C-alpha positions as CSV (number, residue, x, y, z in Angstrom):
1,M,0.0,0.0,0.0
2,K,2.8,2.4,0.8
3,K,4.3,2.0,-2.7
4,N,0.9,3.2,-4.2
5,I,0.7,6.3,-2.0
6,I,3.9,7.9,-3.1
7,P,2.9,8.2,-6.8
8,L,-0.5,9.5,-5.7
9,I,1.2,12.2,-3.5
10,L,3.5,13.2,-6.4
11,L,0.5,13.3,-8.8
12,F,-1.5,15.6,-6.5
13,A,1.5,17.8,-5.7
14,S,2.1,18.2,-9.5
15,I,-1.5,19.1,-10.1
16,F,-1.5,21.6,-7.3
17,I,1.7,23.3,-8.5
18,I,0.5,23.4,-12.1
19,S,-2.9,24.8,-11.2
20,C,-1.2,27.6,-9.3
21,S,0.9,28.9,-12.2
22,S,-0.3,30.9,-15.1
23,D,1.3,31.8,-18.3
24,S,-1.5,34.1,-19.4
25,S,-0.8,37.8,-19.2
26,D,-4.5,38.4,-18.9
27,D,-4.5,37.4,-15.2
28,M,-1.4,39.5,-14.4
29,E,-1.8,43.0,-13.1
30,P,0.6,45.4,-14.5
31,I,3.1,47.0,-12.2
32,P,2.6,50.8,-12.6
33,D,5.7,52.8,-13.5
34,P,6.5,55.5,-11.1
35,A,5.4,58.9,-12.3
36,P,8.5,60.4,-14.0
37,T,9.3,63.8,-12.6
38,E,10.5,66.1,-15.4
39,V,13.5,68.1,-14.2
40,T,13.0,71.7,-14.8
41,Y,14.5,74.9,-13.3
42,T,11.3,75.6,-11.4
43,N,10.6,72.2,-9.9
44,T,14.2,71.1,-9.3
45,V,17.2,73.2,-10.1
46,K,16.0,76.5,-8.4
47,A,15.9,74.8,-5.0
48,I,19.4,73.3,-5.5
49,I,20.8,76.7,-6.5
50,D,19.0,78.6,-3.7
51,S,20.2,76.3,-1.0
52,N,23.8,75.9,-2.2
53,C,24.8,78.9,-4.3
54,T,22.9,82.0,-3.3
55,T,23.4,81.5,0.4
56,S,26.1,83.3,2.3
57,A,26.0,86.2,-0.2
58,C,28.0,84.1,-2.8
59,H,26.0,84.4,-6.0
60,D,23.1,86.6,-4.9
61,S,21.9,89.8,-6.4
62,S,23.6,92.1,-3.8
63,S,27.2,91.1,-4.4
64,P,27.4,88.3,-7.0
65,A,30.7,86.4,-6.7
66,A,32.6,86.4,-10.0
67,G,29.8,88.6,-11.4
68,L,27.5,85.7,-11.5
69,N,24.0,86.3,-10.1
70,L,22.2,83.0,-9.7
71,T,18.9,84.4,-8.3
72,T,17.1,84.3,-11.6
73,Y,16.4,81.6,-14.2
74,E,18.4,83.6,-16.8
75,G,21.4,83.9,-14.5
76,V,21.4,80.2,-13.6
77,K,21.0,79.2,-17.3
78,G,23.8,81.6,-18.3
79,G,26.1,80.3,-15.5
80,F,25.8,76.7,-16.9
81,Q,25.9,77.7,-20.6
82,N,28.6,80.3,-20.5
83,N,30.5,80.2,-17.2
84,G,31.3,76.5,-16.7
85,A,29.1,76.1,-13.6
86,L,28.8,72.3,-14.1
87,A,32.5,71.8,-14.3
88,Q,33.0,73.9,-11.2
89,I,30.4,71.8,-9.3
90,E,31.8,68.4,-10.6
91,S,35.4,69.4,-9.6
92,G,34.3,70.2,-6.1
93,A,35.4,73.9,-6.5
94,M,31.7,74.9,-6.0
95,P,29.8,75.4,-3.9
96,K,32.3,77.1,-1.5
97,N,31.8,77.0,2.2
98,T,29.6,73.9,2.1
99,S,29.9,70.3,1.3
100,D,30.1,69.1,-2.3
101,L,26.8,68.4,-4.1
102,S,25.9,64.7,-4.2
103,T,26.0,62.7,-7.3
104,T,22.2,62.5,-7.3
105,T,22.0,66.3,-7.2
106,I,24.6,66.7,-9.9
107,N,22.7,64.2,-12.0
108,K,19.5,66.3,-11.6
109,I,21.4,69.3,-12.9
110,K,22.7,67.3,-15.8
111,A,19.2,66.1,-16.6
112,W,18.0,69.8,-16.6
113,I,20.8,70.7,-19.0
114,A,20.0,67.7,-21.2
115,N,16.4,68.8,-21.2
116,N,17.5,72.1,-22.8
117,Y,17.4,74.2,-19.6
118,E,13.6,74.0,-19.4
119,E,12.2,76.6,-17.1
């Protein structure tokens, strides 16, 4: 009798396993993609510049260091297009008097640049 039980157990186990699997995409719920956040000056870059570059009277409107006022969109865009701001940040030369920007933060700035400096 014991010899007959083992094949039956294997048969029922196989049926159970097969019945639990599905190769149909109809019964699968899609995993939603996280909503992509478009990197723009207004929703991303302005906060980075405000908290790292215009503090301590570095690149503010009252006494802009190196003549670079980063309190406006035009000033920030010009700083990256014409004054090598990204190179200064990546080299660690900027921002002064604070810690270097994280790779994640630098990548946000690069995404903004790649997005044609969208306001």
